[in-house]
N, C-alpha and C positions, 0 to 999 in steps of 0.2 A: 324912529319908522324903518327899518332895514329888521327890526326885528320881527313888525308886521307881514315883513313881506316874504320872510322866511317861513312863516306860520302860515304864509297863502301859497306858497309852493312846497311847502313842506303833505303838506294834508292832500293833497289830491296826488301826491308820490307812493302817500303809504295807504290810499283806497287799491292804486294801482299792483304796488306790490302782492296785496292780500288776493286781489282777483290774481294775477300769475301763479303763486305760488298755490291756490285753491286747484289754477286749474290744471296746476302737476302733478299735486293731488292726487287727482281726478284723472288725467293719463296715467299718472305711476301704477294704482289701483288696474285700470282697465288691462296695461302690460301685462300684468300681474297674473288677472285673470286669463289670458288671453297663451302668458306661458305656461299655466297648468291645464287649461280647456286641450293644447297642444302631446301637454305631459305624457294626458289621459288617452288624446290618441296612438302616442308612438305603447303609451304601456297596451292597449286592447291589442294592437296589430302585431306585437314581439310576443302575445301571450298567444295569438293566436295562430304564430311562426312555432312555438314550439309544442299546444296541443296539436297540430298536424306532424311533426317531427318526430314526437315521440309515439304516436299513434295511440293521440288520446280521443282523437275526436272517432274513430269508430268503433261499430255496436256486433253486436253477437248477433240481434232481433234486430226485426223491423223497429217492434215498441221497446229495445231494452233504454237503457241508460247508456250514454255513452261512458267507455274506458275509464277515464279520466277529466281533469278541468284545472285546465292552470289563471288565477281569480291573482287581480292585481294591485297594489293602492301603492300611495303616492307618499313620501309623511317628510315636511318641509324640515331644510337643512340635514337629515339623515336618508333619503334616498326612498330606492321602487322598493317594497316587498312582495316578490308571486307565492304565490302557495299552491303549492301541484301537487293536485292527488293522482295515483296510478295505481294500475291494476295489483304491484306489487304487495299495497296496500289492505289489500281487500284479502290477495290469496294470505298475505301474514295473517291476518283475524283469523280464517279456517282454518286455525290451525293453533289453537290456547291449550299450548302444553299445561301452563301452571293448574287448567279447570281438571288436563288429563289425570296428569300426574297427584292431584286428592282426591278426584275421584277413584283412584287405582289402590288408597287407604281406605276407603269407608268400608261404612259395616253393610251387613244385610239389607238397610233401610233403603238401599238402592238398588232401585232395579233397571234390568235391561227393559228399555223401551218398547224392543222388536220384541218381548216378552209380556204380554199386558194380557196375559188367561190369568186368573186367580187360580186356577189348578197348576200353573205352574209355574207357582214362587216360593216361597218359604217362608211360610205367613209367623210375625212376631209375634213375642209371646203377646199374650193377652191380660186381663185384668183377673180372669178366671185362673191364668193359672198361674198367674205369682199368688192368686189365696190358697190355690189349691198347695202350692211350692212351699207355702206359710207356714201350711194345715200342716204338712205331711214333715217339716222339721220339727211342730211343736209333738206331734206324734211319735217324731226318733227319738223324743227326751222320756217319753214316759213305756215306749215296744219298748215289750220282754224277747227275750232268749234270740237267737239267728237275725226277728228280723230288721233289729236298732241299725247293722250294721250295712242291710240291705235297703234301708231307707235313707240312711244315710248317703250312699252309692245314687240310688233316681233321684235323690235332690241334687246331686250334685254333676248330674251325668247333662252336658248341652252339646252339640258337636255343629247344631245348624249356622251357629252365626259363624266359625272359621270354614264353614265348604260354601256359603251364603258370601261368604268376603269373597272367597276365590273364585265363585260365579263370575260376581259383580265385574273382579278387576278384572275376566276374561273376555266377559262379553263387553266393556268398555275398552279394550284393546283393539275385539276384531273392528269394531266399528270404527276407529280411529285410521286402521289398518284400511277399513277399504274406502274410508274417505278419501284417503292418499293414494290409493289405486294400488294397492299397493296385496290387496285381492279381488274378485272379484266378486258375482253380484251373489253363483255360486257358491263360494267359498265360507261368505259371510252367509249364509242359508243354515250351511252343514254346522258353524259354528252353533250356531244359535239354537236351532232343532240338538246340538250336544248338550247347551245348557242347559235347556228345558224337560232332555232327557234326565240330567243328573238331576237337579230340583224335584223333579218325579218321586228321580228314587229314595231322596233325602225325604220326604215326603212322608211317602211311605215306612220310610225308618222312624220318623218322630211319629207318626198314626199309633205303630205298634208300641214303643215308648208309652208315650198319652195311657194308650190302655194297660197298660204292662201297671205302670203308677194308678189306675183304676186301682187294679187286683187287686195289692200289694196294701192300700191303702186300707179297702175294706179286711181285707184280708188279719192285720195289722192289732185289728181293734180287738178280735177276739179267737186271736192267736193263743195257742198251748203252749207254754213254756218247758214242752217234757218232746213236742213234735216238730222236731225241724224239720222233715219231707216236706214238708210246702213250699219252705221260703228256702230251701236249695232248689226245686225245682223254678221260683221268681227267678235266684239268679242266672241258673242256668240261661234262663229268659233275656236277660237281661246280658247275658256275656254274646248271646247268637245277636242282638241288638247291633250293639257295640263294634263284635267283626264284621258285622255287614253295611257300616256305617264307613269303617276302614278304607274298602278301594272308591270307595265312593271319594275321601276327602284327597285320599291320593292322587285320585286321576282330575279334581278339579284343580287340585292346589299344583300338579305337573303341569296341565292345557293355562294353567292362567300367566304359571311361569314361563312355557313359552314365548306367549303371545305378547308378554310386558316386551321380553328380551326385544321382540321383532320390531314393537311398536317404537322402544325406544332408538333401535337401527335404523328404522324408518326415518325418525325424528334429526338426527343426526345427520342421516343422507340429504331432508328436505332441506336442511339448514343451510348444507351448504351451498344447495342449488338456488335457495333461493337472495343466496351471497352473489351469487355468480350474476344471477338474472340483475339485483343493485349496483354490481359494475358494470355491469353494461348499456342500464337506463342511466347510471352518471355520464360516463363515458361520451355517449349522445349528447345526453343534456348541456356539457362543458363544448361539444362539440358546435351547437346550433351556438352555442352564447359568443361562441370564437366568432362564427363564420354573421352575425346578423348582431350586434354590437354597434355598430353603425344606426340599427331603430330605435338606442336610447340614445341619440345625442343632446335632445334635449334635458338630459340628466346633467344636472352641476357636476364642474371641476370640487372633488376633495369628495363627492357622496357615496355612495352604495348601493348595489345589490344584491340583491339579499334574497336566495331562495332557500324556500321552506315545502320540504319532502314529508307531506304529511303523515303520521303513522312507521319512515322507517328508522327511527332515530332508538337509539338503547331502549329494550325491556326494565321497565321495573316490577315489582312486584306493587303495585296502588296504578299505572297505566302506563302505554303504549309512548313514545314519547317522538318526537319531529327528529329530523334531522335536518339541519342547520348551516347552508354553504353562505357567506356575507364574501364580493367581492366591491375589489376597487374599479372605479370607473379606469381609471390611471392604466391597471394590467387588462382589461377587457380592452382597452384602445391597443393596446400591445401586441392581444394575441389576432386583432382583427386584422393590423397591417403585418401580418406575419414577424414581430420579432420575436414573438412568442407559441408553440405549438398547443393546442387546446387543452394539452395533459398540464402545462405548466402552470396556464390557468388554474387548473385544478388544485396543484401542489400550494398555490400563491393562496388561496381560497383559506378564510378562517374558516374549520369545520367546527360544528359540537353538537348535541343533541340536549334540546330542551322540550 
C-alpha cells in the first residue's frame, strides 16, 4: 500500500517539475533575447557616437557618400567587433606606390594616357619590320664589300625602346606629382607637351632610319664590290641619324630621373603626413572609447571590444591589411572612471595588422 501511495504522489510531482523546467528554459531564452537586443541597441548608439566624434558623418556634397562608417557586431563569449572605415583608407588608396614603381620600369608599350594621339607616340615594331630585319640579316651574310658592316649596323640600331622607357617614366612621375598636389595643371600640361615633342622627334629619327634601311636593302643586292662610295654615303647618313637621336635620349633620361626623384621625395613626405594623420585619428578614437565606454555596459565581464581600422594596417605585396586593436572591458572601465588616461588605454590594447 505504501508503494502505491508513493506512485500516486510521485507522478504529479514529476509532471509539475517538467512544467516548471520548461517554463524556466523559456524564460531563459527570452531573457537571452532581451540581453542581445539591448546589446544591439548599445552597439548602434556607441557606433553613432564614434561616427560623429570622428567626423565620419560629414559629406563633401549633398549627394556625396559619408566620409566613413562604423559597423558593429557581437560574438558570444568573445565580445564586440567594430569595423571602422575612415577617409584615411581612401587617401591611402589614392597613392598606389607599387603600381607607380612598376610603371617606372616598363618599356615602350606603356604610353601615357595624357598623350592619346597616334602621331605623338613611338609605335612598337610590327611584323613587317621584323620580316625586314630578318631579310637584312640574311642579306648581310651574302652582301659583298663595304655593305656587310653597314647592314649589320642597321640591323642592330634601335634607340626607340630606351627613349620611350624614359618618356614613359617621366609621364608616370608627372601624373603622380600632379595627383599629390606637388605640381599644378599648367606644369603638368607643360611636361606632357615636352614628352609629346620628344616623341615626335624620335618618330622623325625612326622614319629616317627606316627609309635608310630600305635604300641600303635595295642597293646591297646590286652593289659593285669595287665601288665603296655609295656605302660610305649610307654610313654617313646612318651616323647622322644616330647622332641626332642622342640629344633626345639624353633629354628624356634626364627628365625622367628628375621627375622620379621628385616623386620618390613626395612619396616619403606623403607617408610621413599620412602617419601623422593616423596618429591623430587614433588619439581621437581612444579618447571617445574612454569617455563613452559606459555605453557598452552590457558587454559581459572578461569579453573584449575589438576595433578594426579597415585598410590602415601594414602593406604587403598582395594586399593592404587592417589595423586591429583589442581592448578589455576592465581597461575601458578604468579609463572611464579616471583611473587611467586614454593614452594608457591605447597602450594597453593588443594591436596588430591582419
